[in-house]
C-alpha positions in Angstrom: 7.6 -9.1 -11.0 6.0 -9.6 -7.7 2.8 -11.7 -7.9 0.1 -9.4 -6.5 -2.7 -10.8 -4.4 -5.7 -9.6 -2.3 -3.6 -8.2 0.5 -1.5 -6.2 -1.8 -4.5 -4.3 -3.2 -7.0 -4.3 -0.3 -4.3 -3.6 2.2 -2.1 -3.2 4.0 -4.1 -2.6 7.1 -2.0 0.3 8.4 -1.5 3.5 10.2 -1.7 6.5 7.9 -1.2 8.7 6.1 0.5 7.1 3.1 0.9 3.5 1.9 4.0 4.3 -0.1 5.5 6.8 2.2 4.5 5.4 5.6 3.8 1.6 5.3 6.3 1.2 2.5 9.0 3.1 4.4 8.3 1.0 7.5 8.6 -2.2 5.4 12.1 -1.1 4.1 13.3 -0.4 7.6 11.9 -3.7 9.0 13.8 -5.6 6.3 17.0 -3.6 7.0 16.7 -4.3 10.7 16.5 -8.0 10.0 19.7 -7.8 8.0 21.5 -6.7 11.2 23.6 -9.1 13.2 23.1 -7.3 16.5 20.7 -4.6 17.6 21.0 -1.2 15.8 22.7 1.5 17.9 22.5 4.4 15.5 20.8 4.9 12.1 21.2 7.6 9.4 18.4 7.8 6.9 19.1 9.6 3.7 15.8 10.4 1.9 15.8 10.8 -1.9 13.2 12.1 -4.4 9.6 12.3 -3.1 10.7 10.8 0.2 12.9 13.9 0.7 10.3 16.4 -0.5 7.2 15.1 1.4 8.6 12.6 3.9 7.8 14.6 7.1 4.2 15.3 6.0 3.7 11.7 5.1 5.1 10.4 8.4 8.0 8.7 6.5 10.5 9.6 9.2 8.3 8.2 12.0 7.6 5.0 9.9 11.3 4.4 9.2 12.1 4.7 12.9 9.2 2.4 13.7 10.4 -0.2 11.2 13.8 -0.1 12.7 12.2 -0.8 16.1 10.3 -3.8 14.6 6.8 -2.3 14.7 4.2 -3.5 12.3 2.3 -1.3 9.8 -0.9 -1.3 11.8 0.7 -0.5 15.2 -0.5 2.9 16.5 2.8 3.1 18.3 4.2 4.5 15.0 2.9 7.9 16.1 5.4 7.9 19.0 8.3 6.1 17.3 10.8 8.9 18.0 10.1 8.7 21.8 10.2 4.9 21.6 13.6 5.0 19.9 15.0 7.3 22.6 13.7 4.9 25.3 15.3 2.0 23.4 18.7 3.8 23.1 18.5 4.0 19.3 20.0 7.2 17.8 18.6 8.4 14.5 19.6 11.1 12.0 17.9 12.2 8.8 19.4 13.7 5.7 17.1 15.0 2.9 18.9 14.7 -0.5 16.8 17.3 -2.3 17.6 18.6 -5.8 20.0 21.2 -4.5 22.0 18.8 -2.5 19.9 18.4 0.6 21.2 18.8 4.1 25.0 19.2 4.2 25.6 19.1 0.4 25.2 16.4 -2.1 24.1 13.2 -0.4 26.1 10.0 -0.9 24.6 7.8 -3.7 22.3 10.6 -4.9 23.5 10.4 -8.5 22.2 6.9 -9.2 18.7 7.1 -7.6 16.1 5.8 -10.1 12.9 5.7 -8.0 11.3 8.7 -6.3 10.6 6.8 -3.1 14.2 5.8 -2.2 16.0 5.8 1.2 19.6 4.9 2.0 20.0 3.5 5.5 23.4 3.5 7.3 23.3 1.3 10.4 25.8 1.2 13.2 25.2 -2.0 15.2 25.8 -2.5 18.9 28.5 -5.1 18.0 30.4 -2.4 16.1 29.6 -3.6 12.6 28.1 -1.3 10.0 25.5 -1.9 7.3 24.5 0.2 4.3 21.1 -0.6 2.8 19.2 1.1 0.0 15.4 0.5 -0.1 12.6 1.5 -2.5 8.9 1.8 -1.7 7.2 0.6 -4.9 3.6 1.5 -3.9 0.7 0.0 -1.9 3.0 -0.6 1.1 5.3 -3.0 -0.8 9.1 -2.4 -0.7 12.3 -3.8 -2.2 15.9 -3.8 -0.9 18.0 -2.7 -3.9 21.5 -2.5 -2.4 23.5 -3.9 0.5 26.9 -2.5 1.3 27.3 -1.1 -2.3 26.3 -4.4 -4.0 23.1 -4.4 -6.0 20.5 -6.9 -4.8 16.8 -7.5 -5.2 14.9 -8.6 -2.0 11.1 -8.1 -2.0 10.1 -9.9 1.2 7.6 -11.9 -0.7 9.4 -15.1 0.2 11.8 -15.9 3.1 15.2 -14.6 2.0 18.5 -16.0 3.1 21.2 -13.3 2.6 24.8 -14.6 2.8 27.7 -12.2 2.9 30.8 -14.0 1.7 34.1 -14.0 0.0 33.7 -14.9 -3.7 35.3 -18.3 -4.1 34.4 -21.7 -5.6 32.1 -24.1 -3.6 30.4 -21.6 -1.4 27.1 -21.6 -3.3 27.0 -25.5 -3.2 27.7 -25.4 0.5 24.7 -23.0 1.1 22.4 -25.1 -1.0 23.4 -28.3 0.8 22.9 -26.8 4.3 19.4 -25.7 3.3 18.5 -29.0 1.7 19.7 -30.9 4.7 17.3 -29.0 6.9 14.3 -29.6 4.5 14.3 -26.1 3.0 13.3 -25.8 -0.6 15.0 -23.1 -2.6 12.8 -21.0 -4.9 15.4 -18.6 -6.4 19.1 -18.1 -6.2 21.1 -15.0 -7.2 24.7 -14.0 -6.5 25.8 -10.4 -6.5 29.4 -9.3 -6.5 31.5 -6.3 -7.4 34.2 -8.4 -9.2 35.6 -11.9 -9.3 37.2 -13.0 -6.0 36.0 -10.0 -4.0 33.1 -9.5 -1.5 29.8 -11.0 -2.6 26.3 -11.6 -1.5 24.2 -14.7 -2.2 20.5 -14.2 -1.9 18.2 -17.2 -1.9 14.4 -17.1 -1.6 12.9 -20.2 0.0 9.5 -21.7 0.1 9.9 -22.7 3.7 10.9 -21.1 7.0 14.7 -21.3 7.6 15.6 -22.9 11.0 18.5 -21.7 13.1 20.3 -24.9 12.4 20.5 -24.1 8.7 21.8 -20.6 9.3 24.5 -21.9 11.7 25.6 -24.6 9.3 26.0 -22.1 6.5 28.2 -19.9 8.7 30.6 -22.8 9.3 32.2 -22.3 5.8 35.4 -20.2 6.2 34.5 -18.0 3.2 31.1 -17.0 4.8 31.2 -13.8 6.8 27.6 -13.9 8.1 24.1 -15.0 7.3 20.8 -13.1 7.7 17.3 -14.5 7.4 14.4 -12.2 6.4 11.1 -14.0 7.0 8.4 -13.6 4.3 6.2 -10.6 4.9 3.5 -9.5 2.6 2.3 -6.0 2.1 -0.9 -6.8 4.0 0.8 -8.4 7.0 -0.1 -7.0 10.4 -0.5 -8.2 13.9 -2.7 -11.2 14.0 -2.2 -11.9 10.3 -1.4 -15.5 10.9 -5.0 -16.1 11.8 -6.2 -14.6 8.6 -3.6 -16.3 6.4 -4.3 -19.8 7.8 -2.0 -22.7 8.8 0.6 -24.3 6.6 -1.2 -26.4 4.0 -0.8 -30.1 3.8 1.6 -31.2 1.1 -1.2 -32.8 -0.9 -2.9 -29.4 -1.1 0.1 -27.8 -2.7 1.0 -30.6 -5.1 -0.9 -29.1 -8.1 -0.6 -25.5 -6.9 1.3 -24.3 -10.0 -1.1 -25.8 -12.4 -4.1 -24.6 -10.4 -2.8 -21.0 -10.3 -2.1 -21.1 -14.0 -5.7 -22.0 -14.6 -7.0 -19.3 -12.3 -4.6 -16.5 -13.1 -5.4 -13.6 -15.4 -3.3 -10.6 -16.4 -5.7 -8.4 -18.3 -9.4 -7.4 -18.3 -9.9 -9.5 -21.4 -8.5 -12.6 -19.7 -10.6 -11.8 -16.6 -13.8 -11.7 -18.7 -12.8 -15.0 -20.4 -12.3 -16.6 -16.9 -15.8 -15.4 -15.8 -17.4 -16.6 -19.0 -15.6 -20.0 -18.7 -16.7 -20.5 -15.1 -20.1 -18.7 -15.4 -19.1 -16.7 -12.4 -18.8 -13.1 -11.2 -15.6 -11.2 -11.0 -15.5 -11.7 -7.2 -15.6 -15.4 -7.6 -12.9 -15.4 -10.3 -10.6 -13.3 -8.0 -11.4 -15.5 -5.0 -10.3 -18.6 -6.9 -7.1 -16.8 -8.0 -6.4 -15.8 -4.4 -6.9 -19.3 -3.1 -4.6 -20.7 -5.8 -2.0 -18.0 -5.0 -2.0 -18.9 -1.3 -1.7 -22.6 -2.2 1.5 -21.6 -4.1 2.8 -20.2 -0.9 1.8 -23.3 1.0 -1.0 -21.7 3.0 -4.8 -21.9 3.1 -6.2 -18.6 2.0 -8.9 -17.9 4.7 -10.2 -15.1 2.4 -13.3 -14.3 4.4 -11.4 -14.0 7.7 -9.2 -11.4 6.2 -12.1 -9.5 4.5 -14.0 -9.4 7.8 -10.9 -7.8 9.5 -10.8 -5.3 6.5 -14.5 -4.4 7.0 -14.0 -4.0 10.7 -11.2 -1.5 10.2 -13.0 0.3 7.3 -16.2 0.7 9.4 -14.2 2.3 12.3 -12.2 4.6 10.0 -15.4 5.8 8.2 -17.6 6.4 11.3 -15.5 7.3 14.3 -14.3 10.6 13.1 -17.9 11.6 12.3 -19.0 10.9 15.8 -15.8 12.3 17.3 -13.9 14.6 14.9 -10.1 14.5 14.9 -7.6 17.0 13.7 -5.0 15.9 11.2 -1.3 15.8 12.0 -0.6 18.7 9.6 -3.6 20.7 10.9 -5.2 21.3 7.5 -8.3 19.1 8.0 -10.5 17.9 10.8 -14.2 18.0 11.3 -15.3 18.1 7.7 -17.0 14.8 7.8 -19.0 15.7 10.8 -20.0 19.1 9.3 -21.2 17.5 6.1 -23.1 14.8 8.0 -24.8 17.3 10.2 -25.8 19.7 7.4 -27.5 16.9 5.5 -29.1 15.3 8.6 -30.8 18.6 9.3 -32.4 18.4 5.9 -33.6 14.9 6.7 -31.1 12.9 4.5 -29.4 11.2 7.4 -25.8 9.9 7.3 -25.6 7.8 10.4 -24.1 10.5 12.6 -25.1 10.8 16.2 -24.6 14.6 16.0 -28.0 15.2 17.7 -28.2 18.6 19.4 -25.3 20.1 17.5 -27.1 19.8 14.2 -29.2 22.9 14.7 -26.1 25.1 14.4 -24.7 23.4 11.3 -23.5 25.4 8.3 -26.1 23.7 6.1 -29.1 24.6 8.3 -31.9 26.2 6.2 -30.3 25.2 2.8 -31.7 22.9 0.2 -29.9 19.6 0.1 -28.2 18.7 -3.1 -27.4 15.1 -2.4 -29.6 12.1 -2.1 -29.2 9.9 1.1 -26.8 7.4 -0.5 -24.6 10.0 -2.0 -24.6 12.0 1.3 -23.5 9.0 3.3 -20.8 8.0 0.7 -19.4 11.6 0.7 -19.3 11.8 4.5 -17.7 8.4 4.9 -15.0 9.2 2.4 -14.2 12.5 4.2 -14.1 10.6 7.5 -11.6 8.0 6.3 -9.2 10.6 5.2 -9.5 12.4 8.6 -8.7 9.1 10.3 -5.8 8.6 7.9 -4.3 12.1 8.2 -4.4 11.9 12.0 -2.3 8.7 11.8 -5.2 6.5 12.6 -5.7 2.9 11.4 -7.1 2.5 7.9 -7.0 0.0 5.0 -5.1 1.1 1.9 -7.4 0.5 -1.1 -5.3 0.5 -3.1 -3.3 3.2 -1.3 -3.7 5.2 1.9 -4.2 8.5 0.0 -7.2 7.0 -1.7 -8.4 4.9 1.2 -11.7 6.6 1.5 -13.3 5.7 -1.9 -13.9 2.0 -1.7 -15.1 1.8 1.9 -17.3 4.8 1.4 -19.1 3.2 -1.6 -19.4 -0.2 -0.1 -20.4 0.9 3.4 -22.8 3.4 2.0 -24.5 0.8 -0.2 -24.5 -1.6 2.7 -26.3 0.9 4.9 -28.9 2.1 2.5 -29.5 -1.2 0.6 -29.4 -3.5 3.7 -26.5 -5.6 2.4 -24.9 -8.4 4.3 -21.2 -8.7 5.0 -21.1 -11.6 2.5 -22.3 -9.2 -0.2 -19.7 -6.6 0.9 -17.0 -9.3 0.7 -18.0 -9.9 -2.9 -17.7 -6.2 -3.6 -14.2 -6.1 -2.0 -13.1 -9.0 -4.1 -14.4 -7.4 -7.3 -12.6 -4.1 -6.3 -9.4 -6.1 -5.7 -9.6 -7.7 -9.1 -9.7 -4.3 -10.8 -7.0 -2.9 -8.6 -4.8 -5.8 -9.3 -5.0 -5.4 -13.0 -4.3 -1.6 -12.8 -1.3 -2.2 -10.4 0.1 -5.0 -12.7 -0.3 -3.1 -16.0 0.1 0.5 -14.9 0.6 1.9 -11.4 -1.3 2.8 -8.2 1.5 5.0 -6.9 1.0 8.8 -6.9 4.8 9.3 -7.1 4.9 7.3 -10.3 1.6 8.1 -12.0 0.0 11.1 -10.3 -3.3 11.1 -8.4 -5.0 9.4 -11.3 -3.1 6.3 -10.3 -4.4 6.5 -6.7 -7.8 8.2 -6.7 -8.6 7.1 -10.3 -7.8 3.5 -9.5 -9.8 3.6 -6.3 -12.8 5.0 -8.2 -12.5 2.3 -10.8 -12.3 -0.4 -8.1 -15.4 1.1 -6.3 -17.4 1.4 -9.5 -16.7 -2.3 -10.4 -17.7 -3.3 -6.9 -20.9 -1.3 -7.0 -21.9 -3.0 -10.3 -21.3 -6.4 -8.9 -23.2 -5.7 -5.8 -26.1 -4.4 -7.9 -26.2 -7.6 -9.9 -24.5 -6.4 -13.1 -22.4 -8.5 -15.4 -18.6 -8.8 -15.3 -18.5 -6.8 -18.6 -20.6 -4.0 -17.0 -18.3 -4.0 -14.0 -15.2 -3.4 -16.2 -17.1 -0.8 -18.2 -17.8 1.1 -15.0 -14.2 0.8 -14.0 -13.1 2.2 -17.4 -15.5 5.1 -17.1 -14.1 6.0 -13.7 -10.5 5.9 -15.0 -11.4 8.0 -18.0 -13.2 10.6 -15.8 -10.2 11.1 -13.6 -7.4 10.6 -16.2 -4.6 13.2 -15.9 -5.4 14.0 -12.3 -2.1 15.3 -10.7 -0.8 14.5 -7.3 -0.2 17.8 -5.5 -0.5 17.5 -1.7 -0.1 20.8 0.0 2.9 20.8 2.2 3.4 17.1 1.3 0.5 16.2 3.6 -2.2 13.7 2.6 -4.9 16.2 3.5 -5.5 18.9 0.9 -6.7 18.3 -1.8 -6.7 14.6 -1.0 -9.7 14.5 1.4 -12.2 16.2 -1.0 -10.9 14.2 -3.9 -11.8 11.0 -2.1 -15.4 12.2 -1.6 -15.9 13.3 -5.2 -14.2 10.1 -6.6 -16.6 8.0 -4.5 -19.7 9.7 -6.0 -18.1 9.5 -9.4 -17.8 5.7 -8.9 -21.5 5.5 -8.2 -22.4 7.5 -11.4 -20.1 5.4 -13.5 -21.6 2.2 -12.1 -25.1 3.4 -12.8 -24.2 4.3 -16.4 -22.7 0.9 -16.9 -25.8 -0.8 -15.5 -27.9 1.0 -18.0 -26.2 -0.9 -20.7 -24.2 2.0 -22.1 -20.9 0.8 -23.5 -17.5 2.5 -23.9 -15.7 3.1 -27.1 -12.4 2.3 -25.4 -12.2 -0.9 -23.4 -10.7 -1.5 -19.9 -7.3 -2.7 -21.0 -6.7 0.2 -23.4 -7.9 2.7 -20.8 -5.4 1.3 -18.3 -2.6 1.5 -20.9 -3.6 5.1 -21.6 -3.6 6.0 -17.9 -0.1 4.5 -17.6 1.2 6.6 -20.6 -0.3 9.8 -19.1 1.3 9.1 -15.7 4.7 8.6 -17.3 4.2 11.9 -19.1 3.5 13.9 -16.0 6.5 15.9 -14.8 8.0 15.2 -11.4 6.4 18.4 -9.9 2.9 16.8 -10.5 3.7 13.4 -9.0 3.5 13.7 -5.2 6.4 16.2 -4.9 4.3 19.0 -3.4 6.0 21.3 -6.0 3.1 21.8 -8.5 -0.6 22.1 -8.9 -2.6 23.2 -5.9 0.5 22.7 -3.7 2.2 25.6 -5.6 -0.8 28.0 -5.4 0.0 31.2 -3.5 -2.3 30.4 -0.6 -0.7 27.0 -0.2 2.8 28.4 -0.4 1.9 31.0 2.2 0.6 28.3 4.6 3.8 26.3 4.1 5.9 29.3 4.7 4.0 30.1 7.9 4.5 26.6 9.2 8.2 26.7 8.3 8.5 30.0 10.2 
């Protein structure tokens, strides 16, 4: 299991609209590109499951092409990836392997697809070689390569990977290990994958260090080795400029006791988190900060947590405010301007949300009505709507924990920051507390809508925001987890039913309502009210509910609101 850290939960910093369908798809294609020996000339993408049903609406097609071009998850050039591919001379083709066989009949490899977010990539390289890769987006922008040229593998990108294509014969593995050792590269894991003895095989080694060209060239000198590919480590939260936020390579002395340090700081359940907080007399944010610093030490880097969090806040602020001042229409055309309209209607009544609407306020829909929201709730609601507008227009957002739920955490934190005069340092603590809760949910259940329904995305985001609000307000770690539990219980069973496969309806309004739910749950916890069922049991229950949901209610756009007559009529009109 991948060891999740801060950037996996509060991140990636990415272009919307979907962390699993956009950022995750891009990550698959980037890894596939790095497996190529020469530049790709033509690529065929075969989309399975949820990728096939909702890929266009989620920008999966654009993201896959962008990844094949080497773009990063936060590059706004993803919007124009098809044009960029044409300019670069890269041909692309898409096949959608839907339940009825997709385009052109039953797609190759469709019978053994186990994950709803799966893509098969067939690459023709300029040198004439071909490469077949299967990738899976596992949620939150993370991805795994499951198959190369018909051979099952497991490449996560968490560590630098050395992928050796070879003929299966004695001595090759020892040769590879010796070449890496001679270049000072430490091997973390080694696995060999083959179809049968003496046939074609792959050796995949994960390393703790970067792999120099000299090591790659030395490995290729063995007559049984066909070629060697090196995939540099790339976390889910990586983006342009990430090196500055990750920090330089740590000195050897800093990493000597890294494993023991991480073992002391790690926790895998809410109960263990509370025990860590009690042992260290610290808040949840501090416990998670110490875990993140220890995790980075394991990777041989200084954490630079605050530098990353400051970048996160910068992107969150922009995504929550710019579309209020300057409304944008979504890619699918279902939303755009809702945040501005809500802000104006409440500003007329004197609540204020930070919008600079000014003269336009007099004609707002809410003029002359009695406001129902207090200033904090009004701001939080408008911010949440705004983030989803930014996301749905393929703007830059921070997945928290996913892109489809990206409005909840920033809305709550930035709203509290605005109305309570909080410093960035205080907001950093809130983000770390939110990350701790999100990490536990992702580890022990799921934050993917395709796996657990919208409860896994919006529910998790609300739980994260509720815990963050409690910490910011000075509550105890136990109260923070109680607030998270209440939020999860309040949204348990929520289905993922995006109309037309777009992260727009009902996603946008769900973000706003989940943000206010988080505040209510936080206030209840701060009052001292306890829950009958604790955090860990609530997460387990949510996981069981998610597994029980049928495919139609897990991001397929085939059930729930997506199957309502008005929604179907809209989809039919667009198709026509």
